[in-house]
N, C-alpha and C positions, 0 to 999 in steps of 0.2 A: 504493499499499500504504500502510494505518495506520500509523505510526511507533511505535505501543506494539503488538507483535504477540508471540506466544509463540514460543519456541526449540525445535524437536525435534518430530517427529511422534509421537512416545511419551509427551508428556507426562503424560497422565492414566494414566500408569504407574509415576508418582514416588510414593512413600509419602509424603503429606504434605510434598512440596517444590514450589514453582512456580517457573518461570522467565518472567519478561519482557524484552523487548527493546526499545530506544528506537533506533530506526535515525539519528535526528536527530542525537543524543548519542552515538551509537557505545557504547552500554554495553547490558551483561546484567545483571540483578537477579536474583540467587535468593534467593528468598524461604522461609525457613523456618516451613511455613505450620500450624500446631496450636497455634492462641492458645489453646483450650480446654484445654490440656496444657502452657501454657509453653513450646510450640515443641519438646517434647521429640523427639528422635532416635532412631528404631530404627537396629539392626544392618542392616537391610535398606538404610535413607535413608542411612548411613554411605557403602556402598558405591555408591549410585546417585549420589551427590555426587561421587563419584571421576568417574563417568562423564560428568555434566552436565559438569564440569569439562573432561573430555576434550575434547566435543564443541563448547566453547565455545572452546577455545585452536586449533582447527580453523577456525573462524568469521571470515572477514575483514571482515565486517559490524561485529564487536566488538572495540573496543580496550581497555575497560576492565570489570572486571566487579566488582558490587558484591555483597554477601551480607547479607542483613537478616532479623531478625525480624518476623512479623504482630503488629502489634498494639503496644500499647503498653508490655505489662508485662514482656517477657523478648525478648532475643536468642533466647536458647533457655536453660532450666533444667537442661539436662542430657541423660542417656540415659535409656531405658528401664531401669529397675532391676529388674524382673522379668524381664527377659530374659537376664540375665546368665548364670544357672545353666542357662540352656538351651544355651548355646555350650559348645564345646570349648574347652577350655585353649587347645589351639593355634590355634584361630582368633582368641583373646582378644590371644594375645601379638604379632598383625599389625594390631591396628587403626589404629596410629599410621599406616600405609601410606594408608588413603584416607583420613585425615584431615589429609592433610601435602598434598593437593591443591591448596588454593590457593597453597602454597609454591612449589607444582612447576608453576604454571602459568607460561606465556612472559609472561604479560598483568599489569598490575597489577591487583591486588586489595584493595578496600576492603571493611572490615568495619564496619557500621553498628550501633551498641551501643547497647542501651537496657536498665533493666531488670536482671531475673536472666540473668546471663552465668557459667552454674555448670556445672562438670564439661566433658564433651566440648563445649558450647558454646564455653567459654574457650578449649579448646585450639584449636578449629576457628578463632577470631579469632585465637590467636596466629599460627596458620602466615599468616594474609594480612600484606599489606603494609602496610598502613594502617588506624588503629583510632579511627574517629570516634565519641564518645562522648556521651551526654546527660548532664548532672547526675545523673540518675535511676539509672544504670547501678553494680551492683553485680558483681564477681568474686569468682569462689570455685571452689577445687578439694577439695570437702567429702569426698572420698573415704575419708578416714581415719576418718570419724566412721561408715561403713559396713566396717570392717574390711578396706580394701582401698587401694591405690594409686591416682593416677591412670595410665591406661595408652594414653594416644595423644598423648602427647608433652608434656602440662603441667609436670611436673617440670623438663624438660631447657629447654624454652623459656623458663620464668621465670624460671630459675637463670639462665640465659644473659643475660638483659634486665634485669633487677633486682637480680642479685647473687646470691650461695646464701644469705648468711644471709637476707636478707628473702624468697627461697624457703622457707627452712625455717621464717620466723615463720608464713609464709601458708596453707601445704601441709601442715605437721605437726601446725597447730593448728585447720586447717578453716577458717582467717577469712575473710570476707567482708571486701573490699578496694572503699570507696565511690569514685565515680569520680576526686575529687580527689586522695586519695591513692593511688591507681593511676597517674594523671598523672605526679604527684611520683617515683615508682619507674619511670615510662618505659614502663608497660604499654600507656599509651593517646598515640595522636598528638593529641589535643585533647581537649577537653568543652566542650561547648556546652549551654546551655540546651535541654529537650527539644521544644520550641518552635522551636527551630533548627536541628534536627538534621537534618532533610531540605535545607535552602538550603547545611548545611556541607560536606556530601557532594557536592552540587551544584557546589559551589564548588571542590571538590577535582577534581571530573571535568575541568570547563572548566579547570584551571590544567594538568593532566596531558595534555589535549589539545593542549595547545601545544606540546608538546615533541615531539621524533620519537621514535614507537610502536619504532623499531628501538634506539634510545640507549637507551630506558626497559628494552626486553628484554634488552641486552646488560647494561645495569648492576646490572639485578635477579639474573642469574646470576652476574656478580663477588661482588656484595653475598654473595651466599647462600652460594657458595663460600668465602668469607672467613672463614667459621664452620667449616669443616671442617679445614682446617690451619691451619701454623704462619705468622707473616705473612711470611715471605720468599715462601712458597708463593704468599700473596695478591697480594703483589707482582708475581710472575711473572704470574698471570692476568690482572690490571688490565692489566699492561703488552701483553702479547700482545692482549687483547680491543682497547685504546685502536689498537694500531696497526693492527689490521682493520677497525676502523673511520674510519680516514684513507682508504680507499679507496672507501668509500661515497657516494651522493648528498647524504644528508642531513648526512655531516659536511662537504663542500663548500660544502653550501647554507648552513648555519649561519654558517659564515666569511664566505661573498659578502655574506648579508643584514647581518652586522655591520658590514663593510666599507662596504656600502652605505646603510647605516641605515634598513633596511627590516625589515618581518616576514619571518621566513624561511618557506619553504613547503615543509614535511618531507612526506615521500612514505612513509617507511618502507623506503627502500631506499637 
């Protein structure tokens, strides 16, 4: 089988979304595939993105998921604004659930960003675990300029990561934040020249593949849970997770490999 294959039997039904699997690298890449419209996302595409993540979460051939936009001009410039008035208010109030699919995924999710990363595009990127960006990247939640506010998690995630003051400065003014400033705010994992973007993502994939998939899965759950409650609750969750891992193969393998001065062979169990 060719190492570059498409995932899922219903790919032709996705609305400007494409999924590619690399079996050698154990990755799946979800491509926002509407470059002529700056990779804008329809309401249907948002729900389909959730479905794609559900499929990939259950795919044992995939350890890492990458999310990127087609072309170099944009990751995604946002939603299809003309559709906003076609949707019932109740439907709009739960948009954040589909956009949070990368955060809910049990696997590491890398957002590969370049150019315009606006609106729901930024909200999706903020729900990923890593944001590797080119120096061409611009981040914005410009909804206030349309008489609305971000509705898919943008206000909450920006404020939690960058702080309330910066979130207000960015979102209440509809500011476009360049990559260098966004990195200083903690919104981006790293920033590289555009020509180095693919390699930077590939390097991160290689690094993550060195680690126990089980440990990464549990670690992601613990870190995400820490955002939902007080420090005391987070410490309890971390402690129970650490104790649970003590009984696994990968935990023992890591200890044995360290003592024997060799590379560990993690199997995810």
